[in-house]
C-alpha positions in Angstrom: 0.0 0.0 0.0 1.0 3.6 -0.5 2.0 5.8 2.4 4.1 8.9 2.5 7.6 8.6 4.0 6.6 11.2 6.6 3.6 9.1 7.7 5.8 6.0 7.9 8.2 7.8 10.2 5.3 8.6 12.4 4.7 4.9 12.9 8.0 4.7 14.8 6.8 7.4 17.2 3.4 5.7 17.5 5.1 2.4 18.4 7.2 4.2 21.0 4.1 5.7 22.6 2.4 2.3 22.6 5.4 0.7 24.2 5.5 3.5 26.8 1.8 3.1 27.5 2.3 -0.7 27.9 5.2 -0.2 30.2 3.3 2.3 32.4 0.3 0.0 32.5 2.5 -3.0 33.4 4.1 -0.9 36.2 0.7 -0.1 37.6 -0.7 -3.6 37.2 2.4 -5.3 38.7 2.5 -3.1 41.8 3.0 -5.3 44.9 0.0 -3.7 46.5 -2.3 -5.7 44.2 -1.1 -9.0 45.6 -1.3 -7.8 49.1 -4.9 -6.4 48.6 -5.9 -9.8 47.1 -4.4 -11.6 50.0 -6.1 -9.4 52.5 -9.4 -9.5 50.7 -9.2 -13.3 50.8 -8.7 -13.2 54.5 -11.7 -10.8 54.9 -13.9 -13.2 52.9 -12.7 -16.2 55.0 -13.5 -14.3 58.2 -16.9 -13.3 56.9 -17.7 -16.9 56.0 -16.5 -18.1 59.4 -18.6 -15.4 61.1 -21.7 -16.6 59.2 -20.9 -20.2 60.2 -20.7 -19.0 63.8 -24.2 -17.6 63.4 -25.4 -21.1 62.6 -23.6 -22.5 65.6 -25.1 -19.8 67.8 -28.6 -20.4 66.5 -28.3 -24.2 66.9 -26.9 -23.9 70.5 -29.6 -21.4 71.4 -32.2 -23.9 70.2 -30.5 -26.4 72.5 -30.7 -24.0 75.4 -34.4 -23.4 74.8 -35.0 -27.2 74.6 -33.2 -27.7 77.9 -35.1 -24.8 79.6 -38.4 -26.3 78.4 -37.4 -29.7 79.8 -36.3 -28.2 83.1 -39.7 -26.4 83.3 -41.6 -29.7 82.7 -39.5 -31.7 85.1 -39.7 -29.0 87.8 -43.4 -28.7 87.4 -43.9 -32.5 87.8 -41.5 -32.6 90.8 -43.4 -29.7 92.4 -46.7 -31.5 91.8 -45.5 -34.8 93.1 -43.9 -33.2 96.2 -47.1 -31.3 96.9 -49.1 -34.5 96.8 -46.8 -36.0 99.4 -46.8 -32.9 101.6 -50.6 -32.8 101.5 -51.0 -36.5 102.3 -52.6 -37.2 99.0 -50.5 -40.3 98.3 -51.3 -43.7 99.6 -48.7 -45.1 102.0 -47.9 -47.9 99.7 -47.0 -45.4 96.9 -44.9 -42.9 98.9 -41.6 -44.8 98.6 -42.0 -45.1 94.8 -43.0 -41.4 94.5 -40.0 -40.3 96.6 -37.8 -42.5 94.4 -39.3 -40.7 91.4 -38.6 -37.3 93.0 -35.0 -38.3 93.6 -34.7 -39.3 90.0 -36.2 -35.9 88.9 -33.7 -34.1 91.2 -30.8 -35.9 89.5 -32.3 -35.2 86.1 -32.7 -31.5 87.0 -29.1 -31.3 88.2 -28.0 -32.8 84.9 -30.2 -30.5 82.8 -29.0 -27.4 84.7 -25.4 -28.5 84.1 -26.2 -29.0 80.4 -27.9 -25.6 80.3 -24.8 -23.8 81.8 -22.5 -25.7 79.3 -24.7 -24.7 76.4 -24.9 -21.1 77.4 -21.2 -21.0 77.8 -20.9 -22.4 74.2 -23.2 -19.6 73.0 -21.1 -17.0 74.7 -17.9 -18.5 73.3 -19.4 -18.6 69.8 -20.6 -15.0 70.1 -17.2 -13.9 71.3 -15.5 -15.7 68.5 -17.9 -14.2 66.0 -17.2 -10.7 67.4 -13.5 -11.3 67.1 -13.9 -12.4 63.5 -15.9 -9.4 62.6 -13.5 -7.0 64.4 -10.5 -8.7 62.6 -12.3 -8.4 59.2 -13.0 -4.7 59.9 -9.4 -4.1 60.8 -8.1 -5.9 57.6 -10.7 -4.0 55.5 -9.2 -0.8 56.9 -5.7 -2.0 56.0 -7.0 -2.6 52.5 -8.2 0.9 52.2 -4.9 2.2 53.5 -3.1 0.1 51.0 -5.2 1.3 48.1 -4.6 4.9 49.2 -0.8 4.3 49.3 -1.0 2.6 45.9 -2.7 5.6 44.3 -0.1 7.9 45.8 2.7 5.6 44.5 1.4 5.6 41.0 0.1 9.2 40.8 3.1 10.5 38.8 3.1 7.4 36.5 -0.7 7.8 35.9 -0.1 11.5 35.0 2.5 10.3 32.5 0.2 7.6 31.2 -2.6 10.1 30.6 -0.1 12.3 28.6 1.1 9.3 26.6 -2.5 8.3 25.8 -3.4 11.8 24.7 -0.2 12.1 22.6 -1.0 8.7 21.0 -4.5 9.7 20.2 -3.4 12.9 18.6 -0.8 11.2 16.5 -3.2 8.4 15.5 -5.7 11.0 14.4 -3.1 12.5 12.0 -2.4 9.3 10.3 -4.3 7.9 7.3 -7.0 5.4 8.3 -5.6 2.7 6.1 -2.1 3.1 7.4 -3.3 3.1 11.0 -5.3 -0.1 10.3 -2.2 -1.7 8.8 -0.2 -0.8 11.9 -2.9 -2.2 14.2 -2.9 -5.5 12.2 0.9 -5.6 12.5 0.5 -5.1 16.3 -1.9 -8.0 16.5 0.6 -10.2 14.6 3.8 -9.0 16.4 2.9 -7.3 19.6 5.1 -4.5 20.6 7.4 -5.0 17.6 5.0 -4.2 14.8 7.4 -1.7 13.3 11.1 -2.1 12.7 13.7 0.4 11.6 16.2 0.1 8.8 18.7 2.9 8.9 21.0 3.6 6.0 20.4 0.1 4.7 21.1 -1.6 8.0 18.6 -3.2 10.4 18.3 -1.6 13.8 17.7 -3.8 16.8 15.5 -6.8 15.9 15.7 -5.7 12.3 19.4 -6.5 12.3 18.3 -10.1 11.6 17.0 -9.3 8.2 18.8 -11.1 5.4 21.0 -9.2 2.9 18.5 -10.2 0.2 15.6 -8.7 2.1 17.5 -5.6 2.9 18.2 -5.2 -0.8 14.5 -5.5 -1.5 13.7 -2.9 1.1 16.3 -0.6 -0.5 14.6 -1.0 -3.9 11.1 -0.4 -2.6 9.8 3.2 -3.3 9.9 5.5 -0.4 6.1 5.9 -0.5 5.4 2.2 -0.6 4.9 0.4 2.7 7.1 -2.6 3.1 6.2 -5.6 5.2 8.8 -8.2 6.1 8.4 -11.5 4.4 8.4 -13.9 7.5 6.7 -11.8 10.1 4.8 -9.1 8.2 6.3 -6.4 10.3 6.3 -2.9 9.0 9.7 -1.6 7.9 10.4 2.1 8.3 13.5 3.4 6.5 15.3 6.3 8.0 18.2 8.7 7.4 20.1 8.2 4.0 18.2 5.0 3.1 16.1 6.6 0.4 15.4 4.6 -2.8 16.8 6.0 -6.0 
């Protein structure tokens, strides 16, 4: 395709801006704060899940406490009723011994139930304390995350300003280029990444272009200045600079 030599030279600058933008974005994306924030966020999520699990433990144990309280109330009511019958001489003599034995069994049952109630209530308190601790730790880590984010933004503030300048310069330069040339450049970027454009200066390849064969360098030399040249193997755009102007 046809492209003025001036526009071709602009492709080198466009690639430099793209490489600079990529480097600045990589610097931002690879900042160690990201890994730390992810780690901390994972810990917060774990603590929140654990706190929710504790809610289930608390609810189950509270139901156990309620069950024990109900049973204590039933046994106590029956014991009170049976003891009242004895105290009011409402029990035949032949049945008193059996009823006193039943009352003694109920006393032992009540003592066991009361112990169970205390133990269950202690488990509720322990679960609530553990849940409160989890929530407090999650809040503390969340505060650390916000502090890390603020520090990260401060760390990358200058780089972000530079990134905005690079993006603006890139947009301005791209707007000046012919649409078909810009499309060709974008295609070359998709094929070759950050090395879409290579430079041949005074007939010699620069950088990665130094690997071009003598035959291809000769073909490049013979290509008209206003003709876009793509390398045979990689379809990279070749931009000729300095004295390398075809006769």
